[in-house]
C-alpha positions in Angstrom: -58.7 -58.5 -33.2 -55.5 -56.8 -32.3 -54.9 -54.5 -29.2 -52.0 -52.2 -29.0 -50.5 -50.2 -26.1 -47.9 -48.0 -25.8 -45.2 -46.9 -23.2 -42.2 -45.0 -22.5 -43.3 -41.4 -23.2 -42.5 -38.8 -20.8 -40.5 -35.2 -20.4 -36.9 -35.0 -21.4 -34.7 -32.3 -22.1 -33.4 -31.1 -25.8 -30.9 -33.9 -26.7 -32.0 -36.5 -24.7 -33.4 -40.0 -25.4 -36.5 -41.6 -25.0 -37.6 -45.4 -25.8 -41.2 -46.1 -26.7 -42.6 -49.5 -26.9 -45.8 -50.9 -28.3 -46.9 -54.1 -27.0 -49.3 -56.4 -29.1 -52.0 -59.0 -28.1 -53.3 -61.2 -30.3 -52.0 -63.7 -32.9 -50.1 -63.6 -36.3 -48.0 -60.2 -35.1 -45.0 -61.0 -37.0 -47.3 -60.7 -40.3 -48.2 -57.1 -39.4 -46.8 -54.1 -41.0 -45.9 -51.6 -37.7 -46.1 -47.9 -37.8 -45.3 -44.8 -35.5 -47.3 -41.6 -36.0 -47.5 -38.6 -33.8 -49.7 -35.8 -33.4 -49.0 -32.4 -32.0 -51.5 -29.9 -30.6 -53.5 -27.9 -33.6 -51.5 -30.6 -36.1 -52.5 -33.3 -38.2 -51.2 -36.9 -37.1 -48.1 -37.6 -39.1 -45.9 -40.5 -39.9 -43.0 -40.9 -38.0 -41.6 -44.7 -38.7 -42.8 -48.0 -40.1 -41.4 -51.5 -40.2 -42.5 -54.0 -42.5 -43.7 -57.8 -41.6 -40.8 -59.8 -40.4 -40.4 -61.8 -43.9 -39.5 -58.5 -45.3 -38.4 -56.0 -42.4 -38.0 -52.9 -44.9 -37.7 -49.8 -42.4 -39.0 -46.4 -43.4 -38.6 -42.7 -41.7 -39.9 -39.7 -41.9 -37.2 -37.1 -43.2 -37.6 -35.0 -39.8 -36.7 -38.1 -37.6 -33.7 -39.9 -39.8 -30.7 -40.4 -38.3 -32.2 -39.6 -34.9 -34.8 -42.2 -34.3 -34.6 -45.9 -34.9 -37.6 -48.8 -35.1 -37.2 -52.3 -34.0 -39.6 -55.3 -33.5 -39.2 -58.4 -31.5 -41.8 -60.7 -32.7 -40.7 -63.1 -29.8 -42.4 -60.2 -27.5 -45.2 -59.0 -29.8 -43.3 -55.6 -29.6 -42.4 -52.8 -31.8 -39.8 -50.0 -30.5 -38.9 -46.9 -31.4 -35.8 -45.3 -29.9 -35.5 -41.7 -30.2 -32.3 -39.7 -29.5 -31.3 -36.2 -30.1 -34.8 -35.2 -29.0 -35.8 -31.7 -30.1 -38.7 -29.7 -29.0 -40.4 -30.0 -32.2 -40.7 -33.8 -31.4 -43.4 -32.9 -28.5 -46.3 -34.8 -29.8 -48.6 -37.7 -28.8 -47.2 -40.7 -30.1 -49.4 -43.4 -31.6 -48.4 -47.2 -32.7 -50.4 -48.9 -35.4 -50.9 -51.9 -37.1 -51.6 -53.0 -40.7 -52.8 -56.5 -41.6 -52.2 -55.6 -45.3 -48.8 -56.7 -45.4 -48.4 -57.5 -49.1 -49.2 -53.6 -49.5 -47.5 -52.3 -46.7 -44.5 -51.1 -48.6 -46.5 -48.8 -50.6 -49.0 -47.6 -48.2 -46.6 -47.3 -44.9 -46.9 -43.5 -44.3 -50.6 -43.2 -44.7 -52.4 -43.4 -41.6 -55.7 -44.6 -42.9 -54.2 -47.7 -44.1 -53.7 -49.0 -40.4 -56.4 -51.1 -38.9 -55.4 -50.9 -35.5 -54.1 -47.8 -33.2 -53.2 -47.5 -29.6 -54.3 -45.1 -27.2 -50.7 -42.8 -27.4 -48.2 -41.8 -25.1 -47.3 -38.5 -24.4 -43.7 -37.0 -25.3 -42.7 -33.6 -24.2 -39.3 -32.2 -25.1 -38.2 -29.1 -23.3 -35.8 -26.6 -25.0 
């Protein structure tokens, strides 16, 4: 069993930056593919960014955040990060961290929320204009 806890959300002006962290409990963190998703009010949960297990470390981004967000992982700390720069009001959402045990298929399924096994509770990010 893996428990995930996000932190780092908050209120920021457009153009500003935030760094989200997701701390994972449990063993074998380095084998998990990790993803960030977000959900705005009245909208479906959408993929933001993902990083595969440490043996591969492939990285993927949604087109809407490419060039502005950076995902990274520190396996020694069991933590994955999402650095968010040049934030826009449309980035306002609850951001969720997720872990996928199926590292062999992660590079195919990274954008599909249903394929992730564990989820955090989410952290609110609000970008004011």
